C-alpha positions in Angstrom: 1.8 19.7 71.0 -0.6 21.6 73.4 -0.2 25.4 73.0 2.0 27.5 75.1 0.6 30.6 76.8 2.2 33.3 77.9 1.6 37.1 79.2 4.7 39.4 79.1 3.9 41.3 82.8 7.0 43.1 82.5 9.4 44.4 80.6 12.6 44.6 82.6 15.6 45.2 80.5 17.3 44.6 76.8 20.0 42.7 77.8 21.4 42.8 74.3 20.7 42.5 70.4 21.3 39.6 68.6 21.5 38.7 64.7 18.3 39.9 62.7 17.7 42.7 64.9 16.3 39.9 67.8 16.6 41.0 71.2 17.8 39.4 74.4 15.3 40.5 77.1 14.5 40.1 81.0 11.3 40.4 81.5 8.6 39.0 84.0 6.6 36.5 82.2 3.5 34.5 83.7 3.6 31.3 81.7 0.2 29.3 80.9 -1.3 31.2 83.8 0.7 30.4 86.4 3.1 32.5 88.6 5.2 35.0 87.0 8.7 34.4 86.8 11.8 36.0 85.7 12.9 34.7 82.0 15.8 35.3 79.7 15.4 34.9 76.2 16.0 36.3 72.9 12.9 38.0 71.1 12.0 38.5 67.3 12.1 42.7 66.6 7.9 42.3 66.4 7.9 40.6 69.4 5.8 37.0 68.1 8.6 34.5 68.2 10.7 33.4 71.0 13.9 31.6 71.2 15.2 29.1 74.1 15.6 30.1 77.4 15.4 30.2 81.5 13.3 31.4 83.9 14.1 31.8 87.3 11.6 32.4 90.7 12.1 35.0 93.0 14.2 33.0 95.0 16.3 31.8 92.2 17.0 35.1 90.9 18.2 36.6 94.6 20.3 33.6 94.8 22.0 34.4 90.8 22.1 38.1 92.1 24.3 36.8 95.2 26.6 34.9 93.2 26.7 37.8 90.3 27.8 40.7 93.1 30.4 38.1 94.6 32.0 37.7 91.1 34.7 39.5 89.6 33.9 40.9 86.3 
């Protein structure tokens, strides 16, 4: 399997803490030297391991923001 390269361009927020100290984070990440995307996933306490997550383009994040603003939480 090919190595996945990533660079955390900006750490935006910690959304919550998971078991064993892992944090669910919102970050701006460049995957395989590509255009940075907004990314939500769990990270280990030392930041060396990650769980499965989702990456969103700026336009996708804007759509999600609009949906969340319209929701009654």
